[in-house]
C-alpha positions as YAML, in Angstrom:
chain: A
units: angstrom
residues:
- id: 1
  name: MET
  ca: [-62.92, 11.61, -11.17]
- id: 2
  name: GLN
  ca: [-60.84, 8.99, -9.51]
- id: 3
  name: GLU
  ca: [-57.08, 9.09, -8.82]
- id: 4
  name: ILE
  ca: [-54.97, 7.92, -10.95]
- id: 5
  name: GLN
  ca: [-51.39, 6.31, -9.44]
- id: 6
  name: ASN
  ca: [-48.42, 4.58, -10.49]
- id: 7
  name: THR
  ca: [-46.64, 2.32, -9.15]
- id: 8
  name: THR
  ca: [-42.84, 1.24, -10.41]
- id: 9
  name: PHE
  ca: [-41.28, -2.37, -10.58]
- id: 10
  name: VAL
  ca: [-37.41, -3.17, -10.88]
- id: 11
  name: ILE
  ca: [-37.28, -5.86, -13.50]
- id: 12
  name: ILE
  ca: [-34.30, -8.03, -14.11]
- id: 13
  name: GLY
  ca: [-33.24, -9.33, -18.17]
- id: 14
  name: MET
  ca: [-35.35, -6.52, -19.60]
- id: 15
  name: ASP
  ca: [-32.53, -5.22, -22.08]
- id: 16
  name: THR
  ca: [-34.08, -4.19, -25.39]
- id: 17
  name: ALA
  ca: [-37.15, -2.86, -27.18]
- id: 18
  name: GLU
  ca: [-38.21, -6.20, -27.92]
- id: 19
  name: ASP
  ca: [-37.74, -7.44, -24.37]
- id: 20
  name: ALA
  ca: [-40.15, -4.38, -23.47]
- id: 21
  name: ARG
  ca: [-42.41, -4.77, -25.98]
- id: 22
  name: ILE
  ca: [-42.92, -8.57, -24.62]
- id: 23
  name: VAL
  ca: [-43.54, -7.44, -21.09]
- id: 24
  name: LYS
  ca: [-45.98, -4.14, -22.18]
- id: 25
  name: ASP
  ca: [-48.16, -7.19, -23.98]
- id: 26
  name: ARG
  ca: [-47.79, -9.99, -20.96]
- id: 27
  name: LEU
  ca: [-49.20, -6.93, -18.65]
- id: 28
  name: TYR
  ca: [-51.94, -4.80, -20.64]
- id: 29
  name: HIS
  ca: [-53.27, -9.25, -20.83]
- id: 30
  name: MET
  ca: [-53.78, -8.75, -17.11]
- id: 31
  name: GLY
  ca: [-56.33, -5.94, -17.02]
- id: 32
  name: GLY
  ca: [-56.86, -3.05, -14.77]
- id: 33
  name: LEU
  ca: [-54.03, -1.46, -15.57]
- id: 34
  name: GLY
  ca: [-54.16, 2.41, -16.93]
- id: 35
  name: GLY
  ca: [-50.82, 2.06, -18.84]
- id: 36
  name: VAL
  ca: [-47.44, 0.74, -18.60]
- id: 37
  name: ALA
  ca: [-43.81, 2.57, -19.75]
- id: 38
  name: THR
  ca: [-40.81, 0.59, -19.56]
- id: 39
  name: GLU
  ca: [-37.44, 2.27, -18.71]
- id: 40
  name: ILE
  ca: [-34.34, -0.37, -20.13]
- id: 41
  name: VAL
  ca: [-31.09, -0.24, -18.40]
- id: 42
  name: PRO
  ca: [-29.07, -2.83, -20.18]
- id: 43
  name: GLY
  ca: [-26.98, -5.13, -18.47]
- id: 44
  name: GLY
  ca: [-28.69, -3.53, -14.87]
- id: 45
  name: PRO
  ca: [-31.95, -2.93, -13.77]
- id: 46
  name: SER
  ca: [-34.79, -2.23, -15.70]
- id: 47
  name: ARG
  ca: [-38.14, -0.28, -14.86]
- id: 48
  name: ILE
  ca: [-41.75, -0.97, -15.34]
- id: 49
  name: HIS
  ca: [-44.20, 1.92, -14.58]
- id: 50
  name: ILE
  ca: [-47.77, 0.76, -14.23]
- id: 51
  name: LYS
  ca: [-50.70, 3.04, -13.84]
- id: 52
  name: HIS
  ca: [-54.13, 2.11, -12.39]
- id: 53
  name: LYS
  ca: [-56.85, 3.68, -10.01]
- id: 54
  name: ALA
  ca: [-56.22, 4.21, -7.00]
- id: 55
  name: GLU
  ca: [-58.28, 1.42, -5.78]
- id: 56
  name: ILE
  ca: [-56.88, -0.80, -7.37]
- id: 57
  name: THR
  ca: [-53.37, -2.33, -5.78]
- id: 58
  name: GLN
  ca: [-50.67, -4.31, -8.40]
- id: 59
  name: ASP
  ca: [-50.09, -7.78, -6.78]
- id: 60
  name: ARG
  ca: [-46.59, -8.32, -7.27]
- id: 61
  name: ALA
  ca: [-46.94, -12.34, -7.15]
- id: 62
  name: LEU
  ca: [-49.17, -11.37, -10.02]
- id: 63
  name: ILE
  ca: [-46.86, -9.61, -12.01]
- id: 64
  name: GLU
  ca: [-43.97, -11.77, -11.56]
- id: 65
  name: GLU
  ca: [-45.98, -15.01, -12.79]
- id: 66
  name: VAL
  ca: [-47.05, -13.11, -15.44]
- id: 67
  name: LEU
  ca: [-43.61, -12.33, -17.12]
- id: 68
  name: ARG
  ca: [-42.21, -15.78, -16.47]
...
């Protein structure tokens, strides 16, 4: 059985459910993800939680590029 990990990133500017949907859509197009959950904090630092296989390292620079 493969180990699943959760990686959390802080994201600025994700204030609404629509923002969260856009973020999820863009991240899923990257591939290599098992799931994406969002934690919205209006006016503050929201979070994205990415579930992935332990052997796949999430590339912060790639995620930033995908979310621009």
